[in-house]
KETIGU-182732 format. One record per residue (C-alpha): residue number from 0; x, y, z. Coordinates in steps of 0.5 Angstrom, whole numbers, always signed. Example, Ala and Ser with C-alpha at 12.3 -4.5 7.8 and 13.67 -1.06 7.14 Angstrom:
# KETIGU-182732
NODE    i     px     py     pz
NODE    0    +25     -9    +16
NODE    1    +27     -2    +14
//
This chain:
# KETIGU-182732
NODE    i     px     py     pz
NODE    0   +281   +437   +418
NODE    1   +273   +436   +419
NODE    2   +271   +434   +426
NODE    3   +267   +428   +428
NODE    4   +260   +428   +426
NODE    5   +255   +430   +431
NODE    6   +248   +428   +434
NODE    7   +245   +433   +429
NODE    8   +249   +431   +423
NODE    9   +247   +424   +424
NODE   10   +240   +426   +425
NODE   11   +240   +430   +419
NODE   12   +242   +424   +415
NODE   13   +236   +420   +418
NODE   14   +231   +425   +416
NODE   15   +234   +425   +409
NODE   16   +233   +418   +409
NODE   17   +226   +418   +411
NODE   18   +225   +424   +406
NODE   19   +228   +419   +400
NODE   20   +222   +414   +402
NODE   21   +226   +408   +407
NODE   22   +222   +402   +406
NODE   23   +224   +399   +412
NODE   24   +222   +405   +416
NODE   25   +215   +404   +413
NODE   26   +215   +397   +415
NODE   27   +217   +399   +422
NODE   28   +211   +404   +422
NODE   29   +206   +399   +420
NODE   30   +208   +392   +423
NODE   31   +207   +391   +431
NODE   32   +213   +387   +432
NODE   33   +212   +386   +439
NODE   34   +206   +381   +437
NODE   35   +212   +376   +436
NODE   36   +215   +376   +443
NODE   37   +211   +371   +446
NODE   38   +212   +366   +441
NODE   39   +219   +367   +440
NODE   40   +220   +367   +448
NODE   41   +217   +360   +448
NODE   42   +221   +358   +443
NODE   43   +228   +360   +445
NODE   44   +227   +359   +453
NODE   45   +232   +364   +454
NODE   46   +236   +364   +461
NODE   47   +235   +371   +465
NODE   48   +243   +372   +464
NODE   49   +244   +371   +472
NODE   50   +250   +367   +470
NODE   51   +254   +373   +468
NODE   52   +256   +375   +461
NODE   53   +253   +379   +456
NODE   54   +246   +379   +456
NODE   55   +242   +376   +450
NODE   56   +240   +380   +444
NODE   57   +233   +382   +444
NODE   58   +229   +376   +441
NODE   59   +224   +381   +437
NODE   60   +230   +385   +434
NODE   61   +234   +378   +432
NODE   62   +227   +376   +429
NODE   63   +227   +382   +425
NODE   64   +234   +380   +423
NODE   65   +231   +374   +420
NODE   66   +226   +378   +416
NODE   67   +232   +383   +413
NODE   68   +235   +376   +411
NODE   69   +229   +374   +408
NODE   70   +227   +380   +404
NODE   71   +234   +382   +402
NODE   72   +237   +374   +401
NODE   73   +243   +375   +406
NODE   74   +247   +370   +409
NODE   75   +249   +370   +416
NODE   76   +256   +374   +414
NODE   77   +252   +378   +409
NODE   78   +247   +380   +415
NODE   79   +252   +382   +420
NODE   80   +256   +386   +415
NODE   81   +250   +390   +412
NODE   82   +247   +392   +419
NODE   83   +254   +395   +421
NODE   84   +254   +398   +414
NODE   85   +247   +401   +412
NODE   86   +244   +406   +417
NODE   87   +237   +404   +414
NODE   88   +238   +397   +417
NODE   89   +241   +400   +424
NODE   90   +235   +404   +425
NODE   91   +230   +398   +423
NODE   92   +233   +394   +428
NODE   93   +234   +400   +433
NODE   94   +241   +400   +433
NODE   95   +242   +407   +433
NODE   96   +248   +409   +437
NODE   97   +255   +407   +435
NODE   98   +256   +403   +441
NODE   99   +250   +399   +440
NODE  100   +253   +391   +439
NODE  101   +251   +388   +432
NODE  102   +250   +381   +433
NODE  103   +255   +377   +429
NODE  104   +254   +372   +424
NODE  105   +255   +366   +429
NODE  106   +250   +369   +434
NODE  107   +245   +370   +428
NODE  108   +246   +363   +426
NODE  109   +245   +360   +433
NODE  110   +238   +364   +434
NODE  111   +235   +361   +428
NODE  112   +238   +354   +430
NODE  113   +234   +355   +436
NODE  114   +228   +357   +432
NODE  115   +229   +351   +428
NODE  116   +229   +346   +433
NODE  117   +223   +349   +436
NODE  118   +219   +348   +430
NODE  119   +217   +356   +431
NODE  120   +216   +358   +424
NODE  121   +209   +355   +423
NODE  122   +207   +359   +430
NODE  123   +210   +365   +428
NODE  124   +207   +365   +421
NODE  125   +200   +364   +425
NODE  126   +201   +369   +429
NODE  127   +202   +374   +424
NODE  128   +196   +371   +420
NODE  129   +192   +372   +426
NODE  130   +194   +380   +426
NODE  131   +192   +380   +419
NODE  132   +185   +378   +421
NODE  133   +184   +383   +426
NODE  134   +187   +388   +422
NODE  135   +181   +387   +417
NODE  136   +184   +382   +412
NODE  137   +180   +376   +413
NODE  138   +181   +370   +408
NODE  139   +176   +372   +403
NODE  140   +174   +369   +396
NODE  141   +177   +362   +396
NODE  142   +184   +359   +395
NODE  143   +189   +359   +390
NODE  144   +194   +353   +390
NODE  145   +200   +352   +387
NODE  146   +208   +350   +388
NODE  147   +215   +352   +386
NODE  148   +221   +349   +386
NODE  149   +226   +353   +391
NODE  150   +234   +351   +389
NODE  151   +239   +349   +394
NODE  152   +247   +348   +393
NODE  153   +248   +342   +388
NODE  154   +251   +336   +391
NODE  155   +256   +332   +388
NODE  156   +255   +325   +389
NODE  157   +256   +318   +386
NODE  158   +251   +314   +383
NODE  159   +252   +309   +389
NODE  160   +251   +315   +394
NODE  161   +245   +317   +391
NODE  162   +242   +311   +391
NODE  163   +243   +310   +398
NODE  164   +240   +317   +400
NODE  165   +234   +315   +396
NODE  166   +233   +309   +400
NODE  167   +234   +313   +407
NODE  168   +241   +310   +408
NODE  169   +248   +314   +410
NODE  170   +253   +312   +405
NODE  171   +259   +308   +408
NODE  172   +264   +313   +405
NODE  173   +261   +318   +410
NODE  174   +260   +314   +416
NODE  175   +267   +316   +418
NODE  176   +267   +323   +416
NODE  177   +262   +327   +420
NODE  178   +265   +333   +418
NODE  179   +263   +331   +411
NODE  180   +256   +328   +413
NODE  181   +254   +335   +416
NODE  182   +255   +338   +409
NODE  183   +251   +333   +405
NODE  184   +244   +335   +404
NODE  185   +240   +328   +404
NODE  186   +233   +331   +404
NODE  187   +233   +335   +398
NODE  188   +232   +332   +391
NODE  189   +233   +333   +384
NODE  190   +227   +335   +379
NODE  191   +226   +338   +372
NODE  192   +222   +344   +371
NODE  193   +219   +345   +364
NODE  194   +219   +351   +360
NODE  195   +214   +351   +355
NODE  196   +215   +353   +347
NODE  197   +213   +360   +345
NODE  198   +211   +363   +339
NODE  199   +216   +367   +336
NODE  200   +215   +375   +335
NODE  201   +213   +373   +328
NODE  202   +208   +368   +330
NODE  203   +211   +363   +325
NODE  204   +216   +358   +329
NODE  205   +216   +355   +335
NODE  206   +222   +355   +340
NODE  207   +223   +348   +343
NODE  208   +221   +346   +350
NODE  209   +226   +346   +355
NODE  210   +227   +341   +361
NODE  211   +232   +344   +366
NODE  212   +234   +340   +372
NODE  213   +234   +343   +379
NODE  214   +236   +341   +386
NODE  215   +232   +343   +392
NODE  216   +226   +344   +395
NODE  217   +219   +346   +394
NODE  218   +214   +351   +397
NODE  219   +207   +349   +397
NODE  220   +202   +355   +398
NODE  221   +195   +357   +398
NODE  222   +193   +364   +398
NODE  223   +187   +368   +399
NODE  224   +184   +370   +392
NODE  225   +181   +377   +395
NODE  226   +188   +380   +398
NODE  227   +193   +375   +396
NODE  228   +196   +373   +403
NODE  229   +199   +366   +403
NODE  230   +194   +363   +408
NODE  231   +197   +356   +408
NODE  232   +204   +353   +406
NODE  233   +208   +347   +407
NODE  234   +215   +345   +405
NODE  235   +217   +338   +401
NODE  236   +223   +336   +397
NODE  237   +223   +338   +390
NODE  238   +221   +331   +387
NODE  239   +215   +331   +391
NODE  240   +208   +330   +388
NODE  241   +204   +337   +388
NODE  242   +197   +334   +388
NODE  243   +199   +330   +395
NODE  244   +200   +337   +398
NODE  245   +193   +340   +397
NODE  246   +190   +338   +404
NODE  247   +196   +341   +407
NODE  248   +195   +348   +405
NODE  249   +188   +349   +404
NODE  250   +186   +352   +410
NODE  251   +180   +355   +414
NODE  252   +177   +360   +415
NODE  253   +175   +363   +408
NODE  254   +169   +367   +406
NODE  255   +169   +363   +400
NODE  256   +169   +355   +399
NODE  257   +172   +355   +392
NODE  258   +179   +352   +391
NODE  259   +183   +354   +384
NODE  260   +189   +349   +382
NODE  261   +193   +347   +376
NODE  262   +192   +339   +373
NODE  263   +197   +336   +378
NODE  264   +192   +337   +383
NODE  265   +186   +334   +380
NODE  266   +185   +327   +382
NODE  267   +179   +323   +385
NODE  268   +182   +323   +392
NODE  269   +183   +330   +392
NODE  270   +176   +332   +389
NODE  271   +173   +327   +394
NODE  272   +177   +331   +400
NODE  273   +175   +338   +398
NODE  274   +167   +335   +397
NODE  275   +167   +332   +404
NODE  276   +170   +338   +407
NODE  277   +165   +343   +404
NODE  278   +170   +346   +399
NODE  279   +168   +347   +391
NODE  280   +173   +345   +386
NODE  281   +175   +349   +380
NODE  282   +181   +345   +379
NODE  283   +184   +345   +372
NODE  284   +181   +339   +367
NODE  285   +186   +335   +364
NODE  286   +186   +333   +357
NODE  287   +183   +327   +355
NODE  288   +188   +322   +353
NODE  289   +188   +321   +345
NODE  290   +183   +326   +344
NODE  291   +183   +333   +343
NODE  292   +180   +338   +349
NODE  293   +173   +340   +348
NODE  294   +172   +348   +346
NODE  295   +168   +348   +353
NODE  296   +173   +345   +357
NODE  297   +179   +350   +354
NODE  298   +174   +356   +355
NODE  299   +173   +353   +363
NODE  300   +181   +352   +364
NODE  301   +182   +359   +361
NODE  302   +177   +362   +366
NODE  303   +181   +358   +371
NODE  304   +188   +361   +369
NODE  305   +186   +368   +369
NODE  306   +184   +367   +377
NODE  307   +190   +362   +378
NODE  308   +195   +366   +375
NODE  309   +195   +371   +381
NODE  310   +199   +366   +385
NODE  311   +205   +367   +380
NODE  312   +206   +374   +383
NODE  313   +207   +371   +390
NODE  314   +213   +366   +387
NODE  315   +216   +372   +382
NODE  316   +216   +377   +388
NODE  317   +220   +371   +392
NODE  318   +225   +369   +387
NODE  319   +226   +376   +383
NODE  320   +226   +381   +389
NODE  321   +227   +377   +395
NODE  322   +232   +372   +391
NODE  323   +229   +366   +395
NODE  324   +235   +361   +395
NODE  325   +236   +355   +400
NODE  326   +243   +356   +403
NODE  327   +242   +351   +409
NODE  328   +242   +343   +409
NODE  329   +236   +339   +411
NODE  330   +229   +340   +411
NODE  331   +228   +343   +418
NODE  332   +232   +349   +416
NODE  333   +229   +349   +409
NODE  334   +223   +349   +412
NODE  335   +225   +355   +417
NODE  336   +228   +359   +411
NODE  337   +222   +358   +406
NODE  338   +217   +359   +412
NODE  339   +221   +366   +413
NODE  340   +220   +368   +406
NODE  341   +213   +366   +406
NODE  342   +212   +371   +413
NODE  343   +216   +376   +410
NODE  344   +212   +376   +403
NODE  345   +206   +377   +408
NODE  346   +209   +383   +412
NODE  347   +211   +386   +405
NODE  348   +204   +385   +402
NODE  349   +201   +388   +409
NODE  350   +205   +394   +408
NODE  351   +203   +395   +401
NODE  352   +195   +394   +403
NODE  353   +196   +399   +408
NODE  354   +199   +404   +404
NODE  355   +194   +403   +399
NODE  356   +188   +404   +404
NODE  357   +191   +410   +406
NODE  358   +192   +413   +400
NODE  359   +185   +412   +398
//
């Protein structure tokens, strides 16, 4: 019978994980996690444990659990299991000893709820953005603005219930059923995503445009053109008009004054606001009604598209690699979820920039 694994056996396994290129180890080596302790403590307002019972988990460690959830699209139950099951997760959180207590899914949920109630995610995001500037990654080259729909679990509501929700009312059938009401997301909305027609392989026939209904929220962001970090963001329901969020995501400071965006953001109101605040609009021009687009306008839009396309990499990373999906109910929790995804993206990109700079 094989004996129990000793200290050196475990140590050898961690060494082999490091040799294999554990990405979480790199994350720990590059990110100074203690920067988040002060805003976390302010939001949580935890007791000192004088009343007895098990002391609360370290807030920085719990925050790193939320980062893991954002990076790997984990529910609370999945996070609890993966922390127990994966050595890389345990090492990332500092839970190296078999006797270390792993936070339960309920504990993770309560920790996040504290942050939701305190509206802490904006402050946490700003704290890391401040670190980026100190590390030399100033917002540079202007800003690129866009939005993407983040899906949420679909609601099965009747026509009357939908009408009441849109009117800001609670449907009568739900008022006496608090358990059902808690499971109904009255903030998310339906919208339609259009997939444009594309030329087939032979360049002859065109596929039809496809309209896909989606239920959820929108992540409105602005990235700096030079480094590709998210600098400003806000969350709305999926049906919200993109152009109305321009002033909520365009941020100062930035060494460049140019703002790139698609035609949804071009309006007299937005152009006037940009000009008044010292920004230069390079927003896509709309096709004139009833007339073909001029060659000069088409070339200008093509030039803008080459720059504006950089923001699509952000959304692709969040959805394809991070599996961004809102499992929670209500816009406050959705803001926390999407805000953590934006912060986790910036953390990942920061590690990439640091690795690239070290290899040069």
